[in-house]
Residue frames as qw, qx, qy, qz and C-alpha x, y, z in Angstrom:
[[0.417, -0.232, -0.221, -0.851, -13.97, -15.84, 6.65],
 [0.493, -0.057, 0.659, -0.566, -16.64, -16.99, 9.05],
 [0.136, 0.101, 0.951, 0.259, -18.20, -20.22, 7.76],
 [0.223, 0.650, 0.666, -0.288, -21.76, -18.92, 8.21],
 [0.157, 0.757, -0.084, -0.629, -20.89, -15.79, 6.26],
 [0.033, -0.327, 0.775, 0.540, -19.33, -17.74, 3.44],
 [0.180, 0.343, 0.919, 0.068, -22.46, -19.86, 3.14],
 [0.192, 0.768, 0.428, -0.436, -24.71, -16.78, 3.15],
 [0.078, 0.640, -0.380, -0.663, -22.59, -15.04, 0.51],
 [0.107, -0.069, 0.909, 0.398, -22.72, -18.15, -1.68],
 [0.200, 0.550, 0.797, -0.148, -26.52, -18.22, -1.30],
 [0.146, 0.806, 0.209, -0.533, -26.88, -14.55, -2.25],
 [0.054, -0.534, 0.527, 0.659, -24.55, -14.46, -5.25],
 [0.808, 0.497, 0.145, -0.280, -25.79, -15.13, -8.74],
 [0.857, 0.068, 0.336, 0.384, -23.70, -17.07, -11.21],
 [0.502, 0.641, 0.193, 0.548, -23.06, -13.93, -13.29],
 [0.312, -0.950, -0.020, 0.020, -22.26, -11.59, -10.39],
 [0.558, 0.582, -0.346, 0.480, -18.79, -10.04, -10.65],
 [0.725, -0.678, -0.091, 0.077, -16.96, -10.67, -7.33],
 [0.381, 0.692, -0.396, 0.468, -13.77, -8.89, -6.16],
 [0.794, -0.509, -0.225, 0.244, -11.68, -10.07, -3.20],
 [0.174, 0.853, -0.264, 0.415, -9.55, -7.21, -1.83],
 [0.227, -0.648, 0.639, -0.348, -6.60, -8.34, 0.25],
 [0.939, -0.061, 0.066, -0.331, -7.34, -12.01, -0.36],
 [0.414, 0.599, -0.684, 0.031, -3.79, -13.30, -0.78],
 [0.195, -0.358, 0.842, -0.354, -3.60, -15.42, 2.40],
 [0.320, 0.244, 0.901, -0.164, -6.92, -17.21, 1.84],
 [0.216, 0.124, -0.360, -0.899, -8.50, -16.08, -1.43],
 [0.628, 0.273, 0.487, -0.543, -12.23, -16.58, -1.89],
 [0.399, 0.027, 0.819, 0.411, -12.54, -19.18, -4.65],
 [0.321, 0.714, 0.622, -0.015, -15.76, -17.56, -5.93],
 [0.046, -0.797, 0.086, 0.597, -13.95, -14.26, -6.63],
 [0.721, 0.641, 0.195, 0.173, -13.57, -13.33, -10.30],
 [0.370, 0.726, -0.264, 0.515, -10.84, -10.81, -9.38],
 [0.715, -0.565, -0.222, 0.347, -8.40, -10.60, -6.48],
 [0.252, 0.829, -0.176, 0.468, -6.39, -7.49, -5.58],
 [0.778, -0.599, -0.013, 0.187, -3.48, -7.81, -3.16],
 [0.060, -0.881, 0.450, 0.133, 0.13, -6.61, -2.63],
 [0.470, -0.348, 0.798, 0.147, 1.36, -10.19, -3.00],
 [0.354, 0.332, -0.623, -0.614, 1.45, -12.08, -6.30],
 [0.860, 0.041, -0.157, -0.484, -0.88, -14.82, -7.49],
 [0.713, 0.285, -0.635, 0.087, 1.83, -17.48, -7.46],
 [0.215, 0.206, -0.734, 0.611, 2.33, -17.11, -3.67],
 [0.567, -0.353, -0.056, -0.742, -1.37, -17.14, -2.66],
 [0.845, -0.250, -0.410, -0.234, -2.83, -19.34, 0.04],
 [0.065, 0.509, -0.669, 0.538, -0.76, -18.80, 3.17],
 [0.530, -0.189, 0.574, -0.595, -3.56, -20.47, 5.15],
 [0.375, -0.084, 0.923, 0.023, -3.80, -23.57, 3.03],
 [0.612, 0.531, 0.471, -0.349, -6.55, -22.98, 0.48],
 [0.346, 0.684, -0.437, -0.470, -4.41, -22.41, -2.60],
 [0.213, -0.278, 0.918, 0.185, -3.86, -25.25, -4.99],
 [0.417, 0.429, 0.800, -0.039, -7.38, -26.22, -6.08],
 [0.002, 0.256, -0.315, -0.914, -7.29, -24.15, -9.22],
 [0.105, -0.347, -0.831, -0.423, -10.45, -25.92, -10.48],
 [0.205, -0.706, -0.634, 0.239, -12.47, -24.24, -7.70],
 [0.207, -0.537, -0.033, 0.817, -10.95, -20.78, -8.32],
 [0.457, 0.791, 0.405, 0.046, -12.75, -18.44, -10.71],
 [0.021, 0.947, -0.264, -0.182, -9.81, -16.01, -10.63],
 [0.912, 0.133, 0.091, 0.377, -6.44, -16.66, -12.21],
 [0.546, -0.257, 0.084, 0.793, -3.12, -14.93, -12.91],
 [0.173, 0.360, 0.405, 0.822, -4.81, -12.67, -15.46],
 [0.339, -0.728, -0.335, -0.492, -7.44, -11.47, -12.97],
 [0.678, -0.536, -0.265, 0.428, -5.06, -11.11, -9.98],
 [0.204, 0.880, -0.030, 0.429, -4.11, -7.45, -9.51],
 [0.695, -0.248, -0.293, 0.609, -0.84, -6.83, -7.62],
 [0.101, 0.665, 0.020, 0.740, -0.97, -3.42, -5.98],
 [0.188, -0.110, -0.594, 0.775, -0.77, -1.52, -2.72],
 [0.117, -0.668, -0.692, -0.247, -4.45, -0.99, -1.89],
 [0.314, -0.798, -0.296, 0.420, -3.53, 1.98, 0.34],
 [0.505, 0.021, 0.267, 0.820, -1.67, 3.85, -2.40],
 [0.169, 0.660, 0.276, -0.678, -4.53, 6.36, -2.77],
 [0.164, 0.215, -0.633, -0.725, -4.90, 5.47, -6.42],
 [0.748, 0.088, 0.117, -0.648, -8.41, 4.51, -7.48],
 [0.613, -0.042, 0.789, 0.029, -8.99, 0.78, -7.80],
 [0.041, 0.224, -0.652, -0.724, -9.07, -0.23, -11.49],
 [0.066, 0.473, 0.873, 0.100, -12.86, -0.61, -11.62],
 [0.124, -0.426, -0.259, -0.858, -15.58, 1.87, -12.60],
 [0.348, -0.130, 0.460, -0.806, -18.11, 3.13, -10.06],
 [0.746, 0.075, 0.379, -0.542, -20.49, 0.27, -9.22],
 [0.540, 0.430, -0.644, -0.329, -18.84, -2.13, -11.71],
 [0.210, 0.138, -0.945, 0.210, -18.42, -4.93, -9.13],
 [0.611, -0.433, -0.473, -0.464, -21.53, -6.73, -7.95],
 [0.786, -0.612, -0.082, -0.046, -19.99, -7.94, -4.68],
 [0.341, 0.660, -0.535, 0.403, -16.72, -7.15, -2.92],
 [0.854, -0.454, -0.232, 0.100, -15.13, -9.16, -0.09],
 [0.226, 0.689, -0.463, 0.509, -12.52, -7.73, 2.25],
 [0.868, -0.451, -0.176, -0.107, -11.75, -10.28, 4.95],
 [0.784, -0.491, 0.054, 0.376, -8.97, -9.92, 7.55],
 [0.576, 0.411, 0.133, 0.694, -7.35, -7.03, 5.75],
 [0.060, -0.861, -0.120, -0.491, -8.57, -3.70, 7.11],
 [0.660, -0.750, 0.024, 0.037, -7.12, -4.29, 10.57],
 [0.802, -0.227, 0.235, 0.500, -3.64, -4.77, 9.08],
 [0.509, 0.512, 0.277, 0.634, -3.32, -1.83, 6.69],
 [0.318, -0.185, -0.194, 0.910, -2.24, 1.79, 7.10],
 [0.223, 0.111, -0.081, -0.965, -5.25, 3.45, 5.47],
 [0.156, 0.322, 0.933, -0.040, -8.46, 1.48, 6.03],
 [0.279, 0.663, 0.340, -0.605, -10.65, 4.56, 5.46],
 [0.239, 0.524, -0.503, -0.644, -9.26, 5.01, 1.93],
 [0.032, 0.040, -0.973, -0.226, -9.77, 1.31, 1.19],
 [0.208, 0.491, 0.774, -0.341, -13.37, 1.44, 2.48],
 [0.304, 0.649, 0.024, -0.697, -14.05, 4.46, 0.30],
 [0.243, 0.375, -0.725, -0.524, -12.86, 2.50, -2.76],
 [0.098, 0.161, 0.980, -0.069, -14.81, -0.61, -1.70],
 [0.276, 0.607, 0.580, -0.469, -18.01, 1.40, -1.57],
 [0.252, 0.611, -0.278, -0.697, -17.19, 3.22, -4.84],
 [0.220, 0.311, -0.807, -0.451, -16.59, 0.15, -7.00],
 [0.107, -0.132, -0.985, 0.013, -19.09, -2.27, -5.49],
 [0.480, -0.397, -0.358, -0.696, -22.85, -2.50, -5.34],
 [0.819, -0.507, -0.004, -0.268, -22.69, -4.75, -2.26],
 [0.500, 0.493, -0.648, 0.295, -20.15, -6.57, -0.15],
 [0.844, -0.487, -0.221, 0.037, -18.81, -8.16, 3.01],
 [0.184, 0.710, -0.496, 0.465, -16.18, -6.90, 5.42],
 [0.871, -0.427, -0.238, 0.042, -14.66, -9.06, 8.15],
 [0.173, 0.725, -0.480, 0.463, -12.06, -7.97, 10.69],
 [0.666, -0.216, -0.617, 0.359, -10.34, -9.45, 13.72],
 [0.237, -0.774, 0.059, -0.585, -11.11, -7.54, 16.88],
 [0.625, -0.180, -0.610, 0.453, -9.62, -7.62, 20.37],
 [0.287, -0.835, -0.071, -0.465, -10.55, -5.68, 23.44],
 [0.510, -0.760, 0.323, -0.240, -8.26, -4.95, 26.36],
 [0.051, -0.565, 0.823, 0.008, -5.52, -7.34, 25.32],
 [0.802, 0.063, 0.511, -0.301, -7.94, -10.22, 24.82],
 [0.466, 0.002, 0.781, 0.415, -7.44, -12.84, 22.15],
 [0.279, 0.239, -0.342, -0.865, -8.55, -11.54, 18.77],
 [0.466, 0.344, 0.801, -0.154, -11.90, -12.82, 17.56],
 [0.144, 0.152, 0.610, 0.764, -13.56, -12.47, 14.19],
 [0.292, 0.574, 0.464, -0.608, -16.40, -10.15, 13.40],
 [0.257, 0.200, 0.687, 0.650, -18.12, -10.07, 10.02],
 [0.272, 0.492, 0.255, -0.787, -20.52, -7.59, 8.50],
 [0.112, 0.270, 0.792, 0.536, -22.81, -8.89, 5.81],
 [0.110, -0.803, -0.556, -0.184, -25.42, -6.24, 5.27],
 [0.424, -0.591, -0.141, 0.672, -23.06, -3.57, 6.55],
 [0.047, -0.599, 0.152, 0.785, -21.66, -0.61, 4.69],
 [0.252, 0.369, -0.562, -0.696, -21.98, -2.01, 1.17],
 [0.114, 0.046, 0.991, 0.060, -24.22, -5.08, 1.48],
 [0.428, 0.392, 0.546, -0.604, -27.88, -3.96, 1.44],
 [0.514, 0.464, -0.296, -0.658, -28.32, -3.66, -2.35],
 [0.328, 0.205, -0.900, -0.200, -27.37, -7.30, -2.95],
 [0.086, 0.175, 0.887, -0.419, -29.51, -8.49, -0.05],
 [0.443, 0.442, 0.266, -0.734, -32.50, -6.43, -1.23],
 [0.470, 0.391, -0.561, -0.558, -32.08, -7.78, -4.77],
 [0.368, 0.057, -0.927, -0.041, -32.32, -11.31, -3.36],
 [0.577, -0.515, -0.435, -0.462, -35.56, -10.76, -1.46],
 [0.701, -0.695, -0.146, -0.061, -34.68, -9.79, 2.04],
 [0.035, 0.807, -0.516, 0.286, -31.79, -8.70, 4.15],
 [0.690, 0.060, -0.688, 0.217, -29.53, -11.33, 5.66],
 [0.654, -0.714, -0.249, 0.025, -29.59, -11.80, 9.42]]
């Protein structure tokens, strides 16, 4: 996740906000209460952030192992999640439209980040805070993020 985006998300989130990280296995967001990924909890942290269990709000009991493209509704009610994060996942899955529909169904707000490349160029990261699902959280916290 882009460092500036991580700081802005941390600023916007309240202590009691329910946070879901979808596809977070490789570098799970420590602030997430729930993580949903195809890979199991015990193997998390491909990019080096696993291991500081004191900083993680999620645990084995709030780690959901599932294929997010299976076209089965995510196990959350409509609008149950205060904030959803989906970083570096949509560009790698077979059905990003389905996943986006579930992100917007279960969450009041959120952040999506994807790697993009044009014309064979090196991939670069692009984040969207205040995009498809973010305005309600930003509005609740007095103003939209930049």
